[in-house]
Every structure is written in structure tokens, then in C-alpha cells.
C-alpha positions as a printed Julia matrix, in Angstrom:
107×3 Matrix{Float64}:
 -135.3   -154.67  61.61
 -139.06  -154.09  61.49
 -140.74  -150.98  60.17
 -140.73  -148.96  56.95
 -137.77  -149.47  54.66
 -136.94  -145.76  54.46
 -136.3   -145.6   58.23
 -133.87  -148.52  58.27
 -130.1   -148.04  58.21
 -128.42  -148.34  54.82
 -125.66  -150.47  56.3
 -125.69  -152.49  59.52
 -122.79  -153.5   61.73
 -119.34  -154.9   61.18
 -119.3   -158.55  60.16
 -116.44  -160.89  59.41
 -116.45  -162.68  56.06
 -116.39  -166.46  56.59
 -116.08  -167.66  53.02
 -116.38  -166.51  49.44
 -118.99  -168.26  47.29
 -117.56  -167.56  43.88
 -116.95  -164.02  42.62
 -120.49  -162.79  43.38
 -121.37  -163.87  46.96
 -119.91  -163.99  50.48
 -120.91  -165.74  53.7
 -120.81  -163.55  56.82
 -120.62  -164.27  60.54
 -123.87  -162.66  61.68
 -124.52  -161.74  65.32
 -127.5   -160.85  67.51
 -130.89  -160.5   65.86
 -129.38  -161.01  62.41
 -128.39  -164.62  63.19
 -131.91  -165.6   62.04
 -131.16  -164.29  58.54
 -129.44  -166.3   55.82
 -125.69  -165.53  56.03
 -124.99  -165.39  52.26
 -125.06  -161.95  50.61
 -124.24  -160.57  47.19
 -120.88  -158.84  46.89
 -122.66  -155.7   45.65
 -124.32  -155.37  49.1
 -121.02  -155.56  51.01
 -119.16  -152.35  51.85
 -115.56  -152.35  53.19
 -115.06  -150.89  56.68
 -113.01  -147.73  56.96
 -112.55  -145.73  60.13
 -113.14  -142.0   59.77
 -109.92  -140.12  59.2
 -109.82  -136.73  60.95
 -107.66  -135.25  58.21
 -110.08  -136.33  55.47
 -113.2   -135.36  57.46
 -111.97  -132.26  59.24
 -115.43  -130.64  59.33
 -116.95  -133.36  61.52
 -117.44  -132.77  65.25
 -116.45  -129.11  65.16
 -117.94  -126.86  67.82
 -120.92  -124.78  66.66
 -120.12  -121.38  65.19
 -120.83  -118.29  67.24
 -123.62  -116.12  65.9
 -122.62  -112.45  65.78
 -124.92  -110.03  67.59
 -127.56  -108.38  65.43
 -127.22  -104.73  64.64
 -129.77  -102.61  66.41
 -132.44  -101.36  64.04
 -133.85   -97.93  64.66
 -137.55   -97.77  65.49
 -139.66   -96.54  62.59
 -143.02   -94.9   62.96
 -145.89   -96.58  61.08
 -147.94   -94.15  59.0
 -150.45   -96.47  57.32
 -151.44  -100.15  57.25
 -151.66  -101.03  53.55
 -152.78  -104.66  53.74
 -153.72  -107.25  56.38
 -153.47  -111.02  55.85
 -154.95  -113.58  58.25
 -153.6   -117.12  58.23
 -156.33  -119.61  59.17
 -154.09  -122.43  60.29
 -151.63  -120.46  62.4
 -154.2   -117.91  63.58
 -151.67  -115.17  62.99
 -151.96  -111.87  61.18
 -149.42  -110.26  58.89
 -149.41  -106.6   57.95
 -147.99  -104.64  55.05
 -147.24  -101.19  56.41
 -145.85   -97.85  55.26
 -143.35   -96.12  57.5
 -142.67   -92.41  57.87
 -140.21   -91.07  55.24
 -140.51   -94.24  53.13
 -140.83   -94.09  49.35
 -142.83   -96.51  47.21
 -139.57   -98.08  45.98
 -138.71   -99.15  49.55
 -141.95  -101.16  49.99
């Protein structure tokens, strides 16, 4: 339960409702580490439990899709290096090149 709020779960566990405290609050049977917390919660914080229905959520737990093989690209001969860019952080270089039989529209 410690740590930044954004890393915590939105909802925690399944808890039985002991009593209703009017129309706006409920008292829960807390277990484990949560027993130290006050057991009364606002109704707006309570979410009903529903098991996942495989018909409603048919996309869950499907095997990964197979990636089709890439088409082989013919080797092109480089005629001229037009521009060179060096990235400082990655220490990589990128090149803008012109291939044989390539028009300016293809660049």
C-alpha cells in the first residue's frame, strides 16, 4: 500500500459487505494488511464483482498472431550520399542516399 499513488491498483481485492451505514456508506470485512484501515467506505468507492465472461471478452487470452514473412527487397546500388546526420545520444549515423535509377520524386 506504500508508494506513489499512480502505481497503486485502482481496486483491491474482494471484500464482503458487513453492514450498510445509510445510503452513502458500507462497512467491509477487510483482510490481511488492510485490517489496519478503517472498514467504512463511501458507496461511490465500491465496485460490484463480476467474473469475466468469455463471450463478452472474447479477445482476451488469445494466442499471439503470426507475423507474415517479409517480402524480399532487391538490393539497390547507392550512387550518392546526399546528407549525413549524427545522433549524439545514440552515437548512430543516419544517411540520406540516392540510388541508381531513382528520380527526385522517389526521395
